[in-house]
N, CA, C and O atoms as CSV, one atom per row, in Angstrom:
chain,resi,resn,atom,element,x,y,z
A,1,MET,N,N,0.836,-1.177,0.075
A,1,MET,CA,C,-0.020,0.030,-0.023
A,1,MET,C,C,0.840,1.277,-0.042
A,1,MET,O,O,1.737,1.443,0.785
A,2,SER,N,N,0.562,2.129,-0.970
A,2,SER,CA,C,1.302,3.395,-0.933
A,2,SER,C,C,0.793,4.455,-0.063
A,2,SER,O,O,-0.380,4.814,-0.164
A,3,LEU,N,N,1.584,4.976,0.778
A,3,LEU,CA,C,1.107,6.100,1.536
A,3,LEU,C,C,1.407,7.362,0.860
A,3,LEU,O,O,2.502,7.531,0.324
A,4,ARG,N,N,0.480,8.269,0.858
A,4,ARG,CA,C,0.646,9.550,0.114
A,4,ARG,C,C,1.070,10.652,0.978
A,4,ARG,O,O,1.426,11.703,0.445
A,5,ILE,N,N,1.072,10.528,2.267
A,5,ILE,CA,C,1.566,11.613,3.279
A,5,ILE,C,C,2.946,11.127,3.628
A,5,ILE,O,O,3.158,9.987,4.042
A,6,LYS,N,N,3.886,12.048,3.441
A,6,LYS,CA,C,5.351,11.750,3.621
A,6,LYS,C,C,5.907,12.660,4.766
A,6,LYS,O,O,5.265,13.598,5.237
A,7,LYS,N,N,7.149,12.299,5.163
A,7,LYS,CA,C,7.912,13.074,6.094
A,7,LYS,C,C,8.082,14.525,5.647
A,7,LYS,O,O,8.540,14.746,4.526
A,8,GLY,N,N,7.755,15.472,6.418
A,8,GLY,CA,C,8.055,16.946,6.100
A,8,GLY,C,C,6.751,17.667,5.498
A,8,GLY,O,O,6.700,18.885,5.325
A,9,ASP,N,N,5.781,16.850,5.220
A,9,ASP,CA,C,4.436,17.532,4.736
A,9,ASP,C,C,3.764,18.209,5.821
A,9,ASP,O,O,3.891,17.818,6.981
A,10,LYS,N,N,3.015,19.260,5.483
A,10,LYS,CA,C,2.192,20.046,6.407
A,10,LYS,C,C,0.729,19.382,6.393
A,10,LYS,O,O,0.081,19.321,5.348
A,11,VAL,N,N,0.275,18.915,7.553
A,11,VAL,CA,C,-1.027,18.253,7.622
A,11,VAL,C,C,-1.946,18.851,8.571
A,11,VAL,O,O,-1.496,19.579,9.455
A,12,ILE,N,N,-3.238,18.608,8.474
A,12,ILE,CA,C,-4.185,19.044,9.321
A,12,ILE,C,C,-4.956,17.841,9.914
A,12,ILE,O,O,-5.211,16.869,9.203
A,13,VAL,N,N,-5.335,17.903,11.242
A,13,VAL,CA,C,-5.938,16.813,11.827
A,13,VAL,C,C,-7.594,16.895,11.669
A,13,VAL,O,O,-8.231,17.909,11.955
A,14,LEU,N,N,-8.142,15.761,11.208
A,14,LEU,CA,C,-9.611,15.847,10.948
A,14,LEU,C,C,-10.446,15.411,11.999
A,14,LEU,O,O,-11.592,15.852,12.087
A,15,ALA,N,N,-9.943,14.495,12.902
A,15,ALA,CA,C,-10.789,14.021,13.981
A,15,ALA,C,C,-9.933,13.821,15.247
A,15,ALA,O,O,-8.705,13.823,15.152
A,16,GLY,N,N,-10.523,13.656,16.375
A,16,GLY,CA,C,-9.903,13.417,17.609
A,16,GLY,C,C,-9.778,14.685,18.548
A,16,GLY,O,O,-10.460,15.685,18.325
A,17,LYS,N,N,-8.916,14.619,19.570
A,17,LYS,CA,C,-8.892,15.723,20.485
A,17,LYS,C,C,-7.934,16.864,19.883
A,17,LYS,O,O,-7.886,17.955,20.450
A,18,GLU,N,N,-7.252,16.635,18.856
A,18,GLU,CA,C,-6.440,17.602,18.190
A,18,GLU,C,C,-7.134,18.185,16.851
A,18,GLU,O,O,-6.477,18.808,16.017
A,19,LYS,N,N,-8.331,17.964,16.735
A,19,LYS,CA,C,-9.106,18.385,15.531
A,19,LYS,C,C,-8.899,19.872,15.115
A,19,LYS,O,O,-8.986,20.795,15.924
A,20,ASN,N,N,-8.650,20.016,13.934
A,20,ASN,CA,C,-8.420,21.425,13.181
A,20,ASN,C,C,-7.091,21.961,13.520
A,20,ASN,O,O,-6.870,23.136,13.229
A,21,LYS,N,N,-6.166,21.257,14.100
A,21,LYS,CA,C,-4.828,21.748,14.376
A,21,LYS,C,C,-3.993,21.217,13.335
A,21,LYS,O,O,-4.284,20.121,12.857
A,22,SER,N,N,-2.871,21.929,12.873
A,22,SER,CA,C,-2.015,21.540,11.892
A,22,SER,C,C,-0.562,21.522,12.420
A,22,SER,O,O,-0.192,22.128,13.426
A,23,GLY,N,N,0.236,20.740,11.609
A,23,GLY,CA,C,1.598,20.588,11.975
A,23,GLY,C,C,2.434,19.966,10.960
A,23,GLY,O,O,1.878,19.655,9.907
A,24,LYS,N,N,3.738,19.721,11.106
A,24,LYS,CA,C,4.619,19.111,10.108
A,24,LYS,C,C,4.748,17.648,10.539
A,24,LYS,O,O,4.875,17.371,11.731
A,25,VAL,N,N,4.716,16.652,9.529
A,25,VAL,CA,C,4.975,15.372,9.811
A,25,VAL,C,C,6.457,15.089,10.062
A,25,VAL,O,O,7.321,15.445,9.261
A,26,LEU,N,N,6.718,14.458,11.163
A,26,LEU,CA,C,8.074,14.077,11.657
A,26,LEU,C,C,8.536,12.825,11.284
A,26,LEU,O,O,9.702,12.684,10.916
A,27,LYS,N,N,7.628,11.749,11.344
A,27,LYS,CA,C,7.881,10.479,11.164
A,27,LYS,C,C,6.642,9.669,10.659
A,27,LYS,O,O,5.528,9.885,11.136
A,28,VAL,N,N,6.851,8.744,9.695
A,28,VAL,CA,C,5.751,7.917,9.268
A,28,VAL,C,C,6.011,6.477,9.498
A,28,VAL,O,O,7.114,5.993,9.243
A,29,PHE,N,N,5.005,5.757,9.983
A,29,PHE,CA,C,5.051,4.263,10.199
A,29,PHE,C,C,4.108,3.558,9.231
A,29,PHE,O,O,2.952,3.303,9.571
A,30,PRO,N,N,4.582,3.242,8.040
A,30,PRO,CA,C,3.744,2.745,6.909
A,30,PRO,C,C,2.979,1.389,7.446
A,30,PRO,O,O,1.772,1.247,7.254
A,31,ALA,N,N,3.691,0.502,8.064
A,31,ALA,CA,C,3.273,-0.869,8.447
A,31,ALA,C,C,2.004,-0.669,9.461
A,31,ALA,O,O,1.044,-1.440,9.455
A,32,LYS,N,N,2.111,0.416,10.299
A,32,LYS,CA,C,0.981,0.645,11.286
A,32,LYS,C,C,-0.080,1.760,10.768
A,32,LYS,O,O,-1.087,2.052,11.414
A,33,ASN,N,N,0.225,2.274,9.680
A,33,ASN,CA,C,-0.540,3.336,9.085
A,33,ASN,C,C,-0.734,4.512,10.012
A,33,ASN,O,O,-1.837,5.034,10.171
A,34,ARG,N,N,0.310,4.893,10.589
A,34,ARG,CA,C,0.345,5.979,11.559
A,34,ARG,C,C,1.418,7.016,11.171
A,34,ARG,O,O,2.320,6.731,10.384
A,35,ALA,N,N,1.285,8.311,11.786
A,35,ALA,CA,C,2.315,9.307,11.604
A,35,ALA,C,C,2.487,10.123,12.860
A,35,ALA,O,O,1.545,10.284,13.636
A,36,VAL,N,N,3.638,10.621,13.061
A,36,VAL,CA,C,3.906,11.517,14.232
A,36,VAL,C,C,3.850,12.970,13.627
A,36,VAL,O,O,4.505,13.246,12.623
A,37,VAL,N,N,3.094,13.843,14.228
A,37,VAL,CA,C,3.059,15.182,13.769
A,37,VAL,C,C,3.548,16.172,14.898
A,37,VAL,O,O,3.155,16.064,16.059
A,38,GLU,N,N,4.407,17.120,14.489
A,38,GLU,CA,C,5.088,17.993,15.473
A,38,GLU,C,C,4.068,18.818,16.244
A,38,GLU,O,O,3.192,19.482,15.689
A,39,GLY,N,N,4.245,18.731,17.616
A,39,GLY,CA,C,3.511,19.461,18.425
A,39,GLY,C,C,2.034,19.005,18.751
A,39,GLY,O,O,1.341,19.632,19.552
A,40,LEU,N,N,1.587,17.868,18.080
A,40,LEU,CA,C,0.215,17.330,18.293
A,40,LEU,C,C,0.251,16.134,18.951
A,40,LEU,O,O,1.301,15.493,18.905
A,41,ASN,N,N,-0.760,15.672,19.603
A,41,ASN,CA,C,-1.091,14.356,20.282
A,41,ASN,C,C,0.154,14.184,21.334
A,41,ASN,O,O,0.796,13.134,21.357
A,42,MET,N,N,0.423,15.171,22.114
A,42,MET,CA,C,1.445,15.091,23.167
A,42,MET,C,C,1.044,14.165,24.267
A,42,MET,O,O,-0.077,14.225,24.772
A,43,VAL,N,N,2.013,13.253,24.663
A,43,VAL,CA,C,1.758,12.422,25.813
A,43,VAL,C,C,2.991,12.569,26.725
A,43,VAL,O,O,4.064,12.986,26.289
A,44,LYS,N,N,2.798,12.213,28.006
A,44,LYS,CA,C,3.813,12.356,29.063
A,44,LYS,C,C,4.541,10.955,29.015
A,44,LYS,O,O,3.910,9.898,29.040
A,45,LYS,N,N,5.777,11.022,28.951
A,45,LYS,CA,C,6.597,9.777,28.990
A,45,LYS,C,C,7.613,9.851,30.151
A,45,LYS,O,O,8.270,10.873,30.350
A,46,HIS,N,N,7.722,8.777,30.888
A,46,HIS,CA,C,8.766,8.630,32.009
A,46,HIS,C,C,10.033,8.230,31.356
A,46,HIS,O,O,10.129,7.135,30.802
A,47,MET,N,N,11.095,9.153,31.406
A,47,MET,CA,C,12.356,8.885,30.826
A,47,MET,C,C,13.432,8.605,31.918
A,47,MET,O,O,13.556,9.328,32.906
A,48,ARG,N,N,14.189,7.528,31.680
A,48,ARG,CA,C,15.248,7.226,32.598
A,48,ARG,C,C,16.531,8.145,32.179
A,48,ARG,O,O,16.794,8.510,31.033
A,49,ARG,N,N,17.211,8.412,33.267
A,49,ARG,CA,C,18.597,9.142,32.948
A,49,ARG,C,C,19.532,8.206,32.198
A,49,ARG,O,O,19.796,7.077,32.613
A,50,ARG,N,N,20.016,8.718,31.087
A,50,ARG,CA,C,20.915,7.789,30.355
A,50,ARG,C,C,22.356,8.123,30.616
A,50,ARG,O,O,23.165,7.201,30.516
A,51,SER,N,N,22.761,9.270,30.922
A,51,SER,CA,C,24.073,9.672,31.298
A,51,SER,C,C,24.011,10.654,32.480
A,51,SER,O,O,22.943,11.060,32.938
A,52,GLU,N,N,25.174,10.998,32.929
A,52,GLU,CA,C,25.268,11.880,34.113
A,52,GLU,C,C,24.936,13.326,33.763
A,52,GLU,O,O,24.590,14.118,34.641
A,53,THR,N,N,25.044,13.680,32.440
A,53,THR,CA,C,24.721,15.059,32.091
A,53,THR,C,C,23.195,15.199,31.761
A,53,THR,O,O,22.591,16.253,31.965
A,54,GLU,N,N,22.601,14.068,31.236
A,54,GLU,CA,C,21.195,14.040,30.824
A,54,GLU,C,C,20.316,13.857,32.002
A,54,GLU,O,O,20.579,13.035,32.880
A,55,GLN,N,N,19.219,14.662,32.022
A,55,GLN,CA,C,18.419,14.570,33.233
A,55,GLN,C,C,17.090,13.680,32.856
A,55,GLN,O,O,16.464,13.800,31.803
A,56,GLY,N,N,16.804,12.837,33.830
A,56,GLY,CA,C,15.628,11.992,33.621
A,56,GLY,C,C,14.351,12.686,34.151
A,56,GLY,O,O,14.433,13.828,34.605
A,57,GLY,N,N,13.238,12.062,34.107
A,57,GLY,CA,C,11.927,12.718,34.503
A,57,GLY,C,C,10.834,12.476,33.639
A,57,GLY,O,O,10.850,11.518,32.866
A,58,ILE,N,N,9.788,13.346,33.715
A,58,ILE,CA,C,8.542,13.099,32.879
A,58,ILE,C,C,8.739,14.197,31.742
A,58,ILE,O,O,8.837,15.379,32.072
A,59,LYS,N,N,8.795,13.843,30.498
A,59,LYS,CA,C,8.815,14.603,29.323
A,59,LYS,C,C,7.581,14.406,28.389
A,59,LYS,O,O,6.998,13.327,28.286
A,60,GLU,N,N,7.254,15.473,27.759
A,60,GLU,CA,C,6.157,15.451,26.754
A,60,GLU,C,C,6.791,15.162,25.472
A,60,GLU,O,O,7.747,15.808,25.041
A,61,VAL,N,N,6.182,14.069,24.801
A,61,VAL,CA,C,6.708,13.638,23.472
A,61,VAL,C,C,5.403,13.585,22.519
A,61,VAL,O,O,4.308,13.330,23.020
A,62,PRO,N,N,5.531,13.814,21.236
A,62,PRO,CA,C,4.355,13.499,20.296
A,62,PRO,C,C,4.202,12.017,20.040
A,62,PRO,O,O,5.171,11.295,19.805
A,63,ALA,N,N,2.832,11.544,20.099
A,63,ALA,CA,C,2.607,10.262,19.916
A,63,ALA,C,C,2.018,10.137,18.418
A,63,ALA,O,O,1.671,11.133,17.784
A,64,ALA,N,N,1.942,8.892,17.937
A,64,ALA,CA,C,1.540,8.728,16.548
A,64,ALA,C,C,-0.021,8.947,16.432
A,64,ALA,O,O,-0.789,8.749,17.374
A,65,ILE,N,N,-0.399,9.365,15.205
A,65,ILE,CA,C,-1.865,9.552,14.917
A,65,ILE,C,C,-2.136,8.700,13.716
A,65,ILE,O,O,-1.291,8.619,12.825
A,66,ASN,N,N,-3.330,8.033,13.649
A,66,ASN,CA,C,-3.729,7.303,12.431
A,66,ASN,C,C,-3.832,8.171,11.221
A,66,ASN,O,O,-4.282,9.316,11.275
A,67,MET,N,N,-3.381,7.572,10.073
A,67,MET,CA,C,-3.202,8.433,8.849
A,67,MET,C,C,-4.695,8.799,8.441
A,67,MET,O,O,-4.830,9.862,7.835
A,68,SER,N,N,-5.850,8.032,8.706
A,68,SER,CA,C,-7.094,8.349,8.308
A,68,SER,C,C,-7.632,9.643,8.896
A,68,SER,O,O,-8.600,10.222,8.402
A,69,ASN,N,N,-6.963,10.089,9.987
A,69,ASN,CA,C,-7.268,11.351,10.680
A,69,ASN,C,C,-6.608,12.441,10.215
A,69,ASN,O,O,-6.802,13.525,10.765
A,70,LEU,N,N,-5.754,12.331,9.165
A,70,LEU,CA,C,-4.814,13.387,8.660
A,70,LEU,C,C,-5.290,13.793,7.251
A,70,LEU,O,O,-5.681,12.886,6.517
A,71,ALA,N,N,-5.297,15.077,6.790
A,71,ALA,CA,C,-5.346,15.500,5.501
A,71,ALA,C,C,-4.271,16.405,5.113
A,71,ALA,O,O,-3.885,17.224,5.947
A,72,LEU,N,N,-3.724,16.365,3.928
A,72,LEU,CA,C,-2.721,17.230,3.412
A,72,LEU,C,C,-3.234,18.593,3.405
A,72,LEU,O,O,-4.382,18.829,3.027
A,73,PHE,N,N,-2.369,19.577,3.838
A,73,PHE,CA,C,-2.696,20.975,3.967
A,73,PHE,C,C,-2.275,21.734,2.643
A,73,PHE,O,O,-1.113,21.730,2.237
A,74,CYS,N,N,-3.308,22.382,2.008
A,74,CYS,CA,C,-2.947,23.211,0.701
A,74,CYS,C,C,-2.819,24.583,1.231
A,74,CYS,O,O,-3.708,25.087,1.918
A,75,SER,N,N,-1.723,25.195,0.922
A,75,SER,CA,C,-1.522,26.552,1.281
A,75,SER,C,C,-2.368,27.597,0.560
A,75,SER,O,O,-2.722,28.642,1.106
A,76,SER,N,N,-2.683,27.255,-0.728
A,76,SER,CA,C,-3.527,28.221,-1.451
A,76,SER,C,C,-4.942,28.188,-1.146
A,76,SER,O,O,-5.594,29.231,-1.193
A,77,CYS,N,N,-5.523,26.979,-0.809
A,77,CYS,CA,C,-6.920,26.847,-0.342
A,77,CYS,C,C,-6.937,27.114,1.142
A,77,CYS,O,O,-8.027,27.346,1.663
A,78,ASN,N,N,-5.861,27.106,1.864
A,78,ASN,CA,C,-5.744,27.260,3.262
A,78,ASN,C,C,-6.640,26.290,4.140
A,78,ASN,O,O,-7.261,26.699,5.120
A,79,LYS,N,N,-6.657,25.097,3.752
A,79,LYS,CA,C,-7.401,24.033,4.467
A,79,LYS,C,C,-6.942,22.700,4.039
A,79,LYS,O,O,-6.247,22.585,3.030
A,80,GLY,N,N,-7.325,21.593,4.819
A,80,GLY,CA,C,-7.001,20.295,4.442
A,80,GLY,C,C,-7.759,19.904,3.310
A,80,GLY,O,O,-8.971,20.119,3.309
A,81,VAL,N,N,-7.112,19.266,2.181
A,81,VAL,CA,C,-7.758,18.863,1.026
A,81,VAL,C,C,-7.416,17.492,0.555
A,81,VAL,O,O,-6.455,16.857,0.988
A,82,ARG,N,N,-8.219,17.080,-0.321
A,82,ARG,CA,C,-7.934,15.821,-1.108
A,82,ARG,C,C,-7.030,16.054,-2.209
A,82,ARG,O,O,-7.037,17.174,-2.720
A,83,PHE,N,N,-6.210,15.116,-2.674
A,83,PHE,CA,C,-5.354,15.458,-3.767
A,83,PHE,C,C,-5.208,14.215,-4.722
A,83,PHE,O,O,-5.601,13.103,-4.370
A,84,SER,N,N,-4.668,14.435,-5.853
A,84,SER,CA,C,-4.440,13.445,-6.763
A,84,SER,C,C,-2.946,13.503,-7.132
A,84,SER,O,O,-2.291,14.528,-6.940
A,85,VAL,N,N,-2.442,12.440,-7.640
A,85,VAL,CA,C,-1.025,12.277,-8.109
A,85,VAL,C,C,-0.989,12.426,-9.682
A,85,VAL,O,O,-1.668,11.663,-10.368
A,86,GLU,N,N,-0.251,13.340,-10.221
A,86,GLU,CA,C,-0.024,13.481,-11.594
A,86,GLU,C,C,1.279,13.163,-11.995
A,86,GLU,O,O,2.249,13.520,-11.325
A,87,THR,N,N,1.396,12.443,-13.157
A,87,THR,CA,C,2.764,12.002,-13.637
A,87,THR,C,C,3.064,12.875,-14.909
A,87,THR,O,O,2.268,12.958,-15.844
A,88,ALA,N,N,4.261,13.510,-14.869
A,88,ALA,CA,C,4.626,14.257,-16.084
A,88,ALA,C,C,5.316,13.361,-17.155
A,88,ALA,O,O,5.531,12.168,-16.943
A,89,LYS,N,N,5.618,13.920,-18.189
A,89,LYS,CA,C,6.356,13.262,-19.288
A,89,LYS,C,C,7.724,12.712,-18.952
A,89,LYS,O,O,8.229,11.758,-19.544
A,90,ASP,N,N,8.325,13.425,-17.895
A,90,ASP,CA,C,9.651,13.034,-17.647
A,90,ASP,C,C,9.602,11.968,-16.439
A,90,ASP,O,O,10.606,11.724,-15.769
A,91,LYS,N,N,8.475,11.412,-16.236
A,91,LYS,CA,C,8.199,10.372,-15.156
A,91,LYS,C,C,8.152,10.858,-13.701
A,91,LYS,O,O,8.016,10.056,-12.777
A,92,SER,N,N,8.271,12.218,-13.503
A,92,SER,CA,C,8.256,12.756,-12.228
A,92,SER,C,C,6.764,12.925,-11.749
A,92,SER,O,O,5.881,13.318,-12.510
A,93,LYS,N,N,6.554,12.601,-10.438
A,93,LYS,CA,C,5.221,12.693,-9.839
A,93,LYS,C,C,5.053,13.941,-9.050
A,93,LYS,O,O,6.000,14.327,-8.364
A,94,SER,N,N,3.880,14.644,-9.084
A,94,SER,CA,C,3.592,15.798,-8.250
A,94,SER,C,C,2.210,15.537,-7.814
A,94,SER,O,O,1.384,14.886,-8.455
A,95,ARG,N,N,2.002,16.169,-6.526
A,95,ARG,CA,C,0.580,15.996,-5.933
A,95,ARG,C,C,-0.175,17.342,-6.229
A,95,ARG,O,O,0.323,18.447,-6.012
A,96,ILE,N,N,-1.436,17.130,-6.750
A,96,ILE,CA,C,-2.254,18.228,-7.106
A,96,ILE,C,C,-3.412,18.341,-6.297
A,96,ILE,O,O,-4.052,17.321,-6.039
A,97,CYS,N,N,-3.820,19.609,-5.799
A,97,CYS,CA,C,-5.044,19.777,-5.006
A,97,CYS,C,C,-6.265,19.535,-5.922
A,97,CYS,O,O,-6.297,19.947,-7.082
A,98,LYS,N,N,-7.231,18.870,-5.360
A,98,LYS,CA,C,-8.497,18.541,-6.100
A,98,LYS,C,C,-9.331,19.833,-6.190
A,98,LYS,O,O,-10.116,19.944,-7.132
A,99,LYS,N,N,-9.220,20.812,-5.284
A,99,LYS,CA,C,-10.087,21.982,-5.318
A,99,LYS,C,C,-9.501,22.981,-6.349
A,99,LYS,O,O,-10.175,23.348,-7.312
A,100,CYS,N,N,-8.237,23.415,-6.134
A,100,CYS,CA,C,-7.649,24.559,-6.780
A,100,CYS,C,C,-6.690,24.204,-7.978
A,100,CYS,O,O,-6.145,25.045,-8.694
A,101,GLN,N,N,-6.568,22.900,-8.089
A,101,GLN,CA,C,-5.729,22.297,-9.177
A,101,GLN,C,C,-4.299,22.913,-9.225
A,101,GLN,O,O,-3.664,23.025,-10.274
A,102,LYS,N,N,-3.842,23.307,-7.995
A,102,LYS,CA,C,-2.398,23.753,-7.855
A,102,LYS,C,C,-1.540,22.745,-7.222
A,102,LYS,O,O,-2.070,21.971,-6.425
A,103,PRO,N,N,-0.248,22.648,-7.477
A,103,PRO,CA,C,0.654,21.621,-6.839
A,103,PRO,C,C,0.807,22.006,-5.309
A,103,PRO,O,O,0.895,23.159,-4.887
A,104,ILE,N,N,0.822,20.923,-4.598
A,104,ILE,CA,C,0.963,21.034,-3.110
A,104,ILE,C,C,2.441,20.932,-2.875
A,104,ILE,O,O,2.889,20.989,-1.730
């Protein structure tokens, strides 16, 4: 299965406690169909001290969100949109917004 949301994309959350918030994708887990978005779905994690300089304690880290709850953010439409993949003659692929027909 080909995932169309990639690392570095700007996405918006469609459902859940972080609904209507946007952020940058930090990591994608294709096998689990999940992605980690910067600053969203923060959970508290108990971290052990690894070295004498590093401090342990409770830290907030972003947790993974299901891909079905994410939509690619179109800067020209200024909202989360559906998109299509267009192949050029030189075999390069680009993602096109379904609403405004501009590349994302």
